[in-house]
C-alpha positions as CSV (number, residue, x, y, z in Angstrom):
1,M,-6.9,51.7,16.5
2,Q,-8.6,51.4,19.8
3,Q,-9.3,47.7,19.1
4,L,-5.6,47.2,18.4
5,V,-4.6,48.7,21.7
6,E,-7.2,46.7,23.5
7,Y,-6.1,43.5,21.8
8,L,-2.4,44.0,22.6
9,V,-3.0,45.0,26.3
10,E,-5.5,42.1,26.9
11,A,-2.9,39.7,25.6
12,I,-0.4,40.9,28.2
13,V,-2.5,41.0,31.4
14,D,-4.0,38.4,33.7
15,E,-7.3,40.2,34.0
16,P,-8.3,41.2,30.5
17,E,-11.9,42.1,31.6
18,A,-10.4,44.9,33.6
19,V,-8.8,46.6,30.6
20,Q,-10.3,49.9,29.6
21,V,-9.0,52.0,26.7
22,T,-10.2,55.6,26.2
23,P,-9.2,57.6,23.2
24,V,-8.6,61.3,23.8
25,E,-8.0,63.8,21.1
26,H,-5.4,66.5,21.9
27,D,-3.7,68.8,19.4
28,G,-4.3,66.6,16.4
29,M,-3.0,63.5,18.2
30,T,-5.0,60.6,19.6
31,I,-3.9,59.5,23.1
32,Y,-5.2,56.1,24.1
33,Q,-5.5,56.1,27.9
34,V,-5.1,52.5,29.1
35,E,-6.4,51.4,32.5
36,V,-5.7,48.0,33.9
37,A,-6.1,46.2,37.2
38,Q,-3.5,47.3,39.8
39,A,-1.9,43.8,39.8
40,D,-1.3,44.0,36.0
41,L,0.2,47.4,36.0
42,G,3.8,46.1,36.1
43,K,3.1,43.7,33.2
44,V,1.9,46.5,31.0
45,I,4.8,48.8,31.9
46,G,7.5,46.1,31.8
47,R,11.1,46.3,32.9
48,H,12.4,49.8,32.6
49,G,9.2,50.6,30.5
50,R,10.2,48.4,27.6
51,T,6.7,46.8,27.2
52,A,5.1,50.2,27.3
53,D,7.6,51.6,24.8
54,A,7.0,48.6,22.5
55,L,3.2,49.2,22.7
56,R,3.6,52.8,21.8
57,T,5.9,51.9,18.9
58,V,3.3,49.5,17.4
59,V,0.4,52.0,17.9
60,N,2.4,54.8,16.4
61,A,3.4,52.8,13.4
62,A,-0.2,51.7,12.8
63,A,-1.3,55.3,13.1
64,K,1.3,56.6,10.6
65,K,0.0,54.1,8.0
66,R,-3.3,56.0,8.2
67,N,-1.5,59.4,8.2
68,K,-2.4,60.1,11.9
69,H,-0.5,60.5,15.1
70,A,-1.2,58.4,18.2
71,T,0.3,57.3,21.4
72,V,-0.5,55.3,24.5
73,D,-0.6,56.5,28.1
74,I,-0.9,54.0,30.9
75,I,-3.0,55.2,33.8
76,S,-2.6,53.7,37.3
């Protein structure tokens, strides 16, 4: 799952080498904390958060196929 998040985020940003994804377990859910370069923050969030919501939807769907719960947090 972490590789999926990294792949998706690196495809969006201009500085893929600055992408860091850290999985954190919390109450049976995996939260993937995504850090990107400051200049790429707007690209990952998108207009009105649409890109971030789409990223969360894809990750959640992939996690449910494995009977798990996961989400994505974007850290500035």
